[in-house]
C-alpha positions as CSV (number, residue, x, y, z in Angstrom):
1,M,-23.0,1.2,17.2
2,K,-23.9,4.4,18.3
3,K,-21.7,7.3,16.8
4,S,-21.2,8.1,21.0
5,L,-19.2,4.9,21.0
6,I,-17.1,5.7,18.1
7,S,-16.3,8.9,20.1
8,M,-15.5,7.0,22.9
9,T,-13.5,4.2,20.8
10,L,-11.3,7.6,19.4
11,S,-11.0,8.9,23.0
12,A,-9.6,5.5,24.3
13,L,-6.8,5.6,21.5
14,M,-5.6,9.3,22.6
15,L,-5.5,7.9,26.3
16,A,-3.5,5.0,24.6
17,G,-1.1,7.2,23.0
18,T,-2.1,5.8,19.2
19,L,-3.4,9.7,18.3
20,S,-1.5,11.6,20.9
21,A,1.8,13.4,21.2
22,V,3.8,11.2,23.3
23,T,6.8,10.3,20.7
24,V,8.9,13.7,20.1
25,A,10.0,13.8,16.6
26,P,13.3,14.8,15.7
27,A,14.1,18.6,16.1
28,A,13.9,20.6,12.8
29,E,14.4,24.3,11.9
30,A,11.5,25.8,9.8
31,A,12.5,25.3,5.9
32,E,14.3,28.0,4.2
33,D,12.9,29.3,1.0
34,N,14.4,26.6,-1.1
35,S,14.0,23.8,0.6
36,V,10.8,21.7,1.9
37,I,10.2,19.5,5.3
38,I,7.8,16.8,4.7
39,G,6.6,14.9,7.5
40,V,5.4,11.1,7.3
41,T,4.2,7.9,9.2
42,S,6.2,5.8,7.3
43,M,9.7,5.7,5.5
44,T,12.1,3.4,4.5
45,G,14.7,1.3,6.8
46,A,17.6,1.2,4.0
47,L,18.5,2.3,0.6
48,D,18.0,-1.0,-0.7
49,P,15.8,-1.6,-3.7
50,L,15.6,-5.0,-3.2
51,S,13.8,-5.0,0.2
52,D,12.4,-1.3,0.4
53,S,11.9,-0.4,-3.3
54,W,8.2,1.3,-2.8
55,D,9.7,3.6,-0.3
56,L,12.5,4.9,-2.4
57,T,10.3,5.6,-5.3
58,S,7.6,7.5,-3.3
59,E,10.8,9.5,-1.7
60,G,11.7,10.2,-5.3
61,L,15.5,8.2,-5.3
62,S,14.2,5.5,-7.5
63,E,11.7,5.2,-10.8
64,T,10.5,2.4,-12.2
65,L,10.5,2.4,-16.5
66,Y,6.6,3.2,-16.6
67,M,5.1,5.6,-14.1
68,Q,1.3,6.8,-13.6
69,D,1.0,10.4,-14.2
70,E,-1.6,12.5,-12.1
71,E,-4.3,10.7,-13.9
72,G,-3.7,7.6,-13.9
73,N,-1.8,7.0,-17.4
74,L,1.3,5.2,-17.7
75,V,3.8,7.2,-19.2
76,S,7.7,6.3,-19.8
77,R,10.8,8.5,-19.9
78,Y,12.7,5.4,-20.6
79,V,10.9,3.4,-22.8
80,K,10.8,5.1,-26.7
81,T,9.2,1.0,-28.0
82,L,7.7,-1.6,-26.5
83,E,6.2,-4.3,-28.9
84,Q,5.1,-7.8,-28.5
85,K,6.1,-10.5,-30.8
86,D,4.7,-13.4,-28.8
87,D,3.0,-14.6,-26.0
88,R,6.1,-14.6,-24.3
89,N,8.5,-12.4,-25.8
90,W,8.7,-8.4,-26.1
91,E,11.2,-6.4,-28.3
92,M,12.3,-2.8,-26.2
93,T,14.0,0.4,-27.0
94,L,15.5,2.5,-24.5
95,N,15.6,6.4,-25.1
96,E,19.1,7.5,-25.3
97,G,20.8,10.2,-23.0
98,L,18.9,9.5,-20.0
99,K,21.7,8.8,-16.9
100,F,22.1,7.4,-13.2
101,S,22.6,10.2,-10.7
102,D,26.1,9.2,-11.1
103,G,26.1,10.3,-14.5
104,S,26.4,7.0,-15.9
105,D,24.6,5.7,-19.1
106,I,21.0,3.8,-18.2
107,N,21.7,1.5,-21.6
108,A,20.3,-2.2,-22.5
109,Q,23.2,-3.9,-20.6
110,A,22.5,-1.7,-17.5
111,V,19.1,-2.4,-17.7
112,A,18.9,-6.5,-17.9
113,D,21.6,-6.2,-14.9
114,C,19.1,-4.8,-12.4
115,Y,16.1,-6.4,-13.5
116,N,17.3,-10.1,-13.7
117,T,19.3,-9.8,-10.5
118,V,15.4,-8.2,-9.2
119,M,13.8,-11.2,-11.0
120,E,16.2,-13.6,-9.1
121,K,15.9,-12.5,-5.8
122,V,12.6,-10.3,-4.8
123,E,9.8,-13.0,-5.6
124,N,6.7,-10.2,-5.6
125,A,8.5,-9.3,-9.0
126,R,7.5,-12.6,-10.7
127,A,3.9,-12.2,-9.4
128,S,2.1,-11.3,-13.1
129,A,4.5,-12.9,-15.3
130,G,6.6,-15.2,-13.6
131,K,10.5,-14.6,-14.1
132,I,11.4,-12.1,-16.6
133,Q,14.3,-12.5,-18.6
134,F,16.3,-9.4,-19.7
135,N,18.7,-10.2,-22.8
136,P,20.4,-7.0,-24.4
137,T,20.5,-7.0,-28.5
138,G,21.9,-3.4,-28.7
139,D,23.3,-0.8,-26.8
140,Y,19.5,0.2,-26.1
141,T,17.5,-2.5,-27.3
142,L,16.5,-5.5,-25.4
143,E,13.9,-8.6,-25.7
144,L,12.2,-9.7,-22.9
145,T,10.8,-13.1,-22.1
146,T,8.7,-13.7,-19.8
147,E,8.0,-17.2,-17.8
148,K,3.7,-16.5,-17.7
149,P,2.1,-14.9,-20.6
150,T,1.2,-11.0,-20.2
151,K,-0.7,-8.5,-22.5
152,L,0.5,-6.2,-20.1
153,M,4.6,-5.4,-19.9
154,S,4.2,-1.4,-18.9
155,S,2.1,-2.5,-16.5
156,V,4.5,-5.1,-15.4
157,L,7.0,-2.5,-15.1
158,C,4.9,0.0,-13.3
159,E,4.8,-2.9,-10.6
160,W,6.7,-1.3,-7.4
161,T,9.2,-4.1,-7.3
162,N,10.6,-3.2,-10.2
163,A,12.5,0.0,-9.2
164,L,15.4,0.8,-11.7
165,W,19.1,1.1,-10.0
166,K,22.6,0.3,-10.2
167,Q,25.2,-1.0,-7.6
168,A,27.9,1.0,-7.0
169,D,31.6,-0.6,-6.2
170,D,31.3,-0.4,-2.6
171,G,28.0,-2.2,-2.7
172,S,25.8,1.1,-2.5
173,Y,22.9,1.6,-4.9
174,I,22.4,4.5,-7.6
175,F,19.0,5.4,-8.9
176,S,17.6,7.6,-11.5
177,G,14.9,9.3,-10.2
178,P,14.5,13.2,-9.5
179,Y,16.3,13.2,-6.0
180,V,19.4,11.9,-4.4
181,C,19.9,11.1,-0.9
182,K,22.8,13.4,0.8
183,D,22.4,12.1,4.2
184,F,20.3,9.0,5.6
185,Q,19.1,8.6,9.4
186,A,17.9,5.4,9.6
187,N,14.2,5.3,10.9
188,T,14.4,9.1,11.6
189,S,15.2,11.6,8.1
190,M,16.6,11.5,4.9
191,K,17.9,14.7,3.4
192,L,17.5,14.9,-0.7
193,E,19.0,17.4,-2.9
194,P,17.7,17.5,-6.9
195,N,19.3,15.0,-9.4
196,E,22.0,17.0,-11.5
197,Y,20.9,14.3,-14.3
198,Y,17.7,13.9,-14.1
199,D,16.4,16.9,-16.5
200,D,16.9,20.6,-17.2
201,Q,14.4,21.6,-14.2
202,V,17.0,20.5,-11.5
203,S,17.4,24.0,-10.6
204,Q,14.3,25.0,-10.0
205,R,13.8,22.0,-7.5
206,P,13.9,22.1,-3.6
207,D,16.3,20.7,-1.7
208,V,13.6,18.0,0.5
209,T,13.8,16.6,4.0
210,I,12.0,13.8,4.9
211,M,11.3,13.4,8.8
212,L,9.4,10.3,10.2
213,F,6.9,11.0,13.1
214,Q,5.9,8.2,15.0
215,D,2.1,9.9,15.5
216,T,0.2,12.4,13.4
217,A,-0.5,14.6,16.5
218,A,3.6,15.0,16.9
219,M,3.4,15.7,13.2
220,Q,0.3,17.9,13.8
221,Q,2.2,19.8,16.5
222,A,5.3,20.2,14.3
223,F,3.1,21.6,11.0
224,E,1.5,24.0,13.0
225,G,4.6,25.0,14.6
226,G,5.9,25.9,11.0
227,E,8.7,23.1,11.2
228,I,6.8,20.8,8.4
229,D,5.6,22.2,5.1
230,M,3.6,19.0,4.5
231,A,2.0,16.5,7.1
232,F,1.3,13.2,5.2
233,T,-0.7,12.2,6.3
234,V,-2.9,13.1,9.2
235,T,-6.2,11.6,10.7
236,P,-9.7,13.1,10.3
237,Q,-10.0,14.6,13.1
238,I,-6.9,16.2,12.7
239,A,-7.5,17.5,9.5
240,E,-10.6,19.0,10.6
241,Q,-9.3,20.7,13.6
242,L,-6.2,22.0,11.1
243,Q,-9.0,23.3,8.6
244,G,-11.1,25.4,11.4
245,E,-7.7,27.1,12.2
246,G,-7.3,27.7,8.4
247,Y,-4.8,25.7,7.0
248,T,-4.9,23.8,4.1
249,V,-6.0,20.4,4.0
250,N,-6.0,18.3,0.8
251,T,-8.5,15.4,1.0
252,F,-8.1,12.9,-2.0
253,D,-8.9,9.2,-2.6
254,A,-6.0,6.7,-1.3
255,G,-6.0,4.2,-3.9
256,Y,-5.6,2.0,-1.2
257,Q,-8.2,-0.4,0.3
258,Y,-8.3,-1.3,4.3
259,F,-8.8,-4.9,4.7
260,S,-8.2,-7.9,7.3
261,V,-6.3,-10.9,6.5
262,V,-7.9,-14.0,7.8
263,N,-5.1,-17.1,8.9
264,L,-6.3,-19.9,7.2
265,Q,-4.2,-22.4,8.6
266,K,-5.3,-21.7,12.3
267,A,-8.7,-23.0,14.1
268,P,-11.0,-21.7,14.2
269,L,-10.7,-19.7,11.1
270,D,-9.9,-22.6,9.1
271,D,-13.8,-23.1,9.7
272,A,-15.5,-21.2,6.4
273,N,-18.9,-20.4,8.7
274,V,-16.3,-18.6,11.5
275,R,-15.2,-16.3,8.8
276,K,-18.3,-15.9,7.3
277,A,-19.2,-14.7,10.7
278,L,-16.5,-12.2,11.5
279,S,-17.6,-10.8,7.8
280,L,-21.3,-10.2,8.4
281,A,-20.3,-8.8,12.2
282,V,-18.3,-5.8,10.8
283,N,-20.3,-2.6,10.7
284,R,-18.4,-0.7,8.3
285,E,-20.3,2.1,8.1
286,N,-19.2,2.9,11.6
287,M,-15.7,2.5,10.4
288,V,-16.4,5.2,7.6
289,T,-17.7,7.5,10.2
290,A,-15.2,7.2,12.3
291,L,-12.7,7.6,9.5
292,D,-15.0,10.8,8.2
293,G,-14.7,10.0,4.6
294,G,-14.0,7.1,2.5
295,Q,-16.6,4.3,1.7
296,V,-17.7,0.6,2.3
297,A,-15.5,-1.4,0.4
298,N,-17.3,-2.6,-2.5
299,G,-14.1,-5.4,-3.3
300,A,-10.4,-5.2,-3.5
301,F,-9.8,-1.9,-5.5
302,A,-10.8,1.5,-5.2
303,H,-13.9,2.5,-6.5
304,Y,-12.9,4.6,-9.7
305,Y,-11.4,1.7,-11.1
306,S,-13.1,-0.2,-14.7
307,F,-12.4,-3.0,-12.8
308,A,-13.6,-2.3,-9.0
309,G,-15.7,-4.6,-7.6
310,D,-19.6,-4.4,-7.6
311,I,-20.2,-6.6,-4.3
312,K,-22.5,-5.2,-1.6
313,V,-21.0,-6.3,1.5
314,E,-23.5,-7.8,3.7
315,E,-23.7,-6.6,7.8
316,D,-25.9,-8.4,9.9
317,A,-24.9,-9.3,13.5
318,D,-27.6,-11.6,14.2
319,Q,-27.1,-14.0,11.0
320,A,-23.4,-14.0,12.6
321,G,-24.0,-15.2,15.9
322,K,-26.5,-18.3,14.3
323,L,-23.5,-19.2,11.8
324,L,-21.0,-19.3,15.1
325,D,-24.1,-21.4,17.0
326,E,-24.2,-23.7,13.8
327,A,-20.3,-23.9,14.1
328,G,-20.4,-25.1,17.6
329,W,-19.4,-21.7,19.5
330,K,-22.4,-20.9,21.8
331,L,-22.7,-18.7,24.4
332,N,-22.4,-19.4,28.0
333,D,-24.2,-18.0,30.8
334,S,-21.5,-15.5,30.9
335,G,-22.6,-14.0,27.3
336,V,-19.1,-15.5,26.0
337,R,-18.8,-18.0,23.4
338,E,-17.1,-21.5,23.9
339,K,-16.9,-24.6,22.5
340,D,-15.7,-27.9,24.5
341,G,-15.2,-25.2,27.1
342,Q,-12.8,-23.0,25.1
343,P,-13.6,-19.6,24.5
344,L,-13.7,-18.1,20.8
345,S,-10.6,-16.3,20.9
346,I,-9.3,-14.1,18.4
347,E,-6.6,-11.3,18.3
348,L,-6.2,-8.6,16.3
349,A,-3.5,-6.9,15.2
350,T,-2.1,-4.0,13.1
351,Y,0.8,-1.6,13.2
352,P,1.3,1.8,13.6
353,S,2.5,3.5,10.5
354,R,-1.3,3.7,9.2
355,P,-3.3,5.3,12.0
356,D,-6.7,4.3,10.6
357,L,-5.8,1.3,11.1
358,S,-5.9,1.6,14.7
359,V,-9.4,3.0,15.2
360,L,-10.8,0.7,12.9
361,M,-9.0,-2.4,14.5
362,Q,-10.9,-1.1,18.0
363,L,-14.2,-0.8,16.5
364,M,-14.0,-4.3,14.8
365,A,-13.0,-5.4,18.4
366,S,-16.3,-4.2,19.8
367,D,-17.9,-5.3,17.3
368,Y,-16.5,-9.2,17.6
369,T,-17.2,-8.6,21.9
370,D,-20.6,-7.8,21.2
371,L,-20.6,-11.3,19.6
372,G,-19.4,-13.0,22.6
373,I,-16.2,-13.0,21.3
374,T,-12.9,-12.8,23.5
375,V,-10.6,-10.3,21.8
376,T,-7.1,-9.1,22.4
377,T,-5.3,-6.4,20.1
378,K,-1.8,-6.0,19.3
379,M,0.5,-3.5,17.4
380,V,3.3,-4.7,15.4
381,D,6.2,-2.4,14.0
382,N,6.8,-4.7,11.3
383,I,3.4,-6.5,9.9
384,G,4.7,-8.3,6.8
385,D,7.1,-9.9,9.1
386,Y,4.7,-10.9,11.8
387,A,2.5,-12.3,9.1
388,S,5.8,-14.5,7.6
389,E,5.5,-15.6,11.5
390,G,2.3,-17.9,11.0
391,N,1.5,-17.5,14.4
392,Y,-1.5,-14.6,13.8
393,D,-5.1,-14.8,13.8
394,I,-6.3,-11.0,11.7
395,L,-4.4,-8.5,10.8
396,L,-5.6,-5.3,9.7
397,W,-3.7,-4.3,6.9
398,A,-3.6,-1.2,4.1
399,Q,-2.4,-1.7,0.1
400,H,-2.5,-0.1,-2.8
401,T,-4.1,-2.7,-5.2
402,A,-3.4,-1.1,-8.3
403,P,-0.1,1.1,-8.1
404,S,0.5,0.3,-12.2
405,G,-3.3,0.9,-12.9
406,E,-4.3,-3.0,-13.3
407,P,-5.7,-5.7,-10.8
408,G,-3.6,-8.3,-11.8
409,Y,-0.2,-7.7,-9.6
410,F,-2.5,-7.6,-5.8
411,L,-4.3,-10.5,-7.1
412,N,-1.4,-13.1,-7.8
413,Q,0.4,-11.8,-4.5
414,F,-2.0,-12.1,-2.3
415,F,-4.2,-14.9,-3.7
416,G,-2.7,-16.5,-6.2
417,K,-1.3,-20.1,-4.5
418,D,2.3,-19.1,-5.1
419,G,1.7,-15.5,-4.3
420,G,4.9,-13.6,-2.6
421,N,2.2,-11.9,-0.3
422,N,0.1,-15.1,0.4
423,K,0.4,-15.5,3.8
424,N,-2.6,-17.1,5.2
425,G,-2.5,-20.5,2.8
426,Y,-5.0,-19.5,0.7
427,A,-6.0,-22.0,-2.5
428,S,-8.2,-22.5,-4.6
429,D,-8.7,-23.7,-8.2
430,D,-11.2,-21.2,-9.3
431,M,-8.9,-18.3,-8.8
432,E,-6.0,-19.9,-10.2
433,S,-8.3,-20.4,-13.4
434,V,-8.7,-16.7,-13.3
435,L,-5.6,-15.5,-13.0
436,E,-4.5,-17.8,-15.3
437,K,-6.6,-16.7,-18.4
438,M,-6.3,-12.9,-17.0
439,G,-2.7,-13.2,-17.8
440,T,-3.9,-14.3,-21.4
441,L,-6.1,-10.4,-21.8
442,E,-5.3,-7.1,-22.9
443,P,-6.8,-4.3,-20.8
444,G,-10.6,-4.2,-21.6
445,D,-14.3,-5.3,-20.5
446,E,-13.3,-9.3,-20.2
447,R,-10.4,-8.9,-18.2
448,D,-12.1,-6.4,-16.2
449,Q,-15.2,-8.9,-15.6
450,L,-12.3,-11.3,-14.6
451,A,-11.0,-9.3,-12.1
452,R,-14.5,-8.7,-10.8
453,Q,-15.1,-12.6,-10.7
454,A,-11.7,-12.7,-8.6
455,Q,-12.9,-10.5,-6.0
456,E,-16.0,-12.6,-5.8
457,I,-14.4,-15.6,-5.0
458,I,-12.4,-13.6,-2.1
459,Y,-15.7,-12.5,-1.2
460,Q,-17.0,-16.2,-0.8
461,D,-14.0,-17.7,0.7
462,L,-12.7,-14.6,2.8
463,P,-9.5,-14.8,3.2
464,I,-9.6,-11.2,3.8
465,I,-12.3,-8.9,4.7
466,Y,-13.3,-6.3,2.8
467,L,-13.3,-3.3,4.7
468,V,-12.9,0.4,3.7
469,D,-12.1,2.1,0.2
470,P,-10.4,5.4,2.4
471,Q,-9.6,8.8,1.7
472,W,-6.5,10.6,3.1
473,H,-6.1,13.9,4.3
474,I,-2.7,15.8,4.1
475,A,-2.0,19.1,5.4
476,V,0.5,21.9,3.2
477,S,1.5,25.1,4.2
478,D,1.7,27.8,1.8
479,K,5.2,26.5,0.1
480,L,3.4,23.6,-1.4
481,A,-0.2,25.0,-1.7
482,G,0.1,23.7,-5.6
483,Y,1.0,20.4,-4.7
484,K,-1.4,17.5,-6.0
485,P,-1.0,14.1,-4.2
486,Y,-1.7,10.6,-6.3
487,C,-1.3,7.3,-6.4
488,G,-1.7,7.2,-2.6
489,D,1.7,7.5,-1.0
490,Y,3.6,6.1,-4.3
491,Y,4.8,9.2,-5.5
492,I,5.1,11.4,-2.6
493,V,8.6,13.3,-3.7
494,N,7.6,13.1,-7.3
495,A,9.5,15.3,-10.3
496,K,6.5,18.3,-10.1
497,L,7.4,18.6,-6.1
498,G,7.6,22.5,-5.7
499,L,7.4,23.3,-9.5
500,N,3.5,23.4,-9.5
C-alpha cells in the first residue's frame, strides 16, 4: 500500500466523522489558576470499582496496594512488609495512619473486606493467583492465601482489578487516591478536588475537571481555544499540527499493544490456514506510517520490557493467497474469494475511544479486500460487551498488557482457558503448561523466557493477530508543562499532577 492510500484512508475517516469535530464537547470555561481541565476520549461510566476500577485509578480516585512509579518500579504507600511463607501463603503488614477519603482508617479489616469482595465478584481479579483469601491477624496485619502459587504478590496487588475501596452505608464507594469526586455526570464530565486525607501536599494540588470528548478533533478545538489544559490523547496528525502552531505535545511509548482478536468459534476463522492468511496479509509497516510512530509489534508486550517478544512477524500477501486457496477459498471471475458458492466475508469491529484503531481497521480492511475478501467494518461503543455476545469475527483491540510490570496477568486473562478476557474460545495445553510454570517462578530470565514462549505459541495459534506497539501523543498547556505521562493511561490524574 502506498503512502497516498494511507492519506486517502485518513481523509475517508475525516469525512466519516471518526476524526471530525461533529460531536460538540460540553461547554467549559478556561481553567482558573488553581484548577486544570483534562480532555479524554474515555472515562468511567460509573463510580463502581467492581466494574470500572481501571478508570477510577486513571482518574485519581482509587489506588491499588502497589503501583508503578514513573520508572516502572512497584512501590506501595500502604504495605510496610510483604513476606512469602510458602507456595500459597503470605504475611502482610500495613503502614499505620493512612485513611480513606472520608477519614476512616485503612486497616487490616478494611483491606480484607474490600479484597475478599473483589475476589468473589470480579473474575479477572482471579487471573494470576486464583481466588486470594485475605484474613486479618491483627489491626494492621493480614495473612493472604492463594488458590494458585505465585511468587509475585506485589504485582498481583498492582493489577487494575484490585483497587482499594470501602462501601458507605448508602451503597456508594469511598476510595483512597489523591482525589475525590465532587460532581459526576456519566459519559460527560467529572469534577475532582484533592483528598484532604491523602498527604501533606493537599493544598498544592489543583482542582481537576475531566471532560469526555467523542472525537479528537473536537478535543483539539477545545485545547486550541484554551478551554482545556490537556488533551489525552490526540491523533498523530493533530499532534503534528499542534506542534507546528507552537503548542507543547508529548510523545511517549504507550505500553499498550494494538492487536486483533479472532473468533476461533466461528467459521471460517476456526481454520488455522485462514487465520495464518489473515495475519500474513496485514501490512503493519503501513500502520506504523499512518500512526506516525511506534513500531511493528514483536509480540504481546511493549518492546522495552525484559519479557517482550522476539518475533519477526511475517507479512506476505502472495503466501496469504496461497493459504486461502489451500483452504478452498478460491478467487472467482470477479476477484472475490468464495467456497461452495459463498463469499469469504469478514466483519472488522472496533470502538471509538481509541481513535488509532479506526485507522488500523480501515487499513486492515483494504489489505483483506486486496486479497479478495469481502469486508465490512463496524464501530461499537462497548467492545467488551460486543465480544461477550460471541457474534463477532475480528475485533481491533487496544490493551495495556503489563500495567503491573509483569506478563502473567495479561497472558492468563486472555489465553488461559478460564481467563476472564478469553472471549474467543482459545484453549491450548502448551499454553496452560507455560502459564502454570510461570506461576511458580520469581521474576528473572527463566520467567521472561517462558513469557516469550507463550508469545510464540500465540503467534502460531493466532487467537489474536499482533499489529502495532504504539506511541501516543498528548497536548498540554503551559500550566502542565512539567506533566509526565507514564504507564499508558493508568495514572492520568496522579499524586504529582500540578506539582511537577
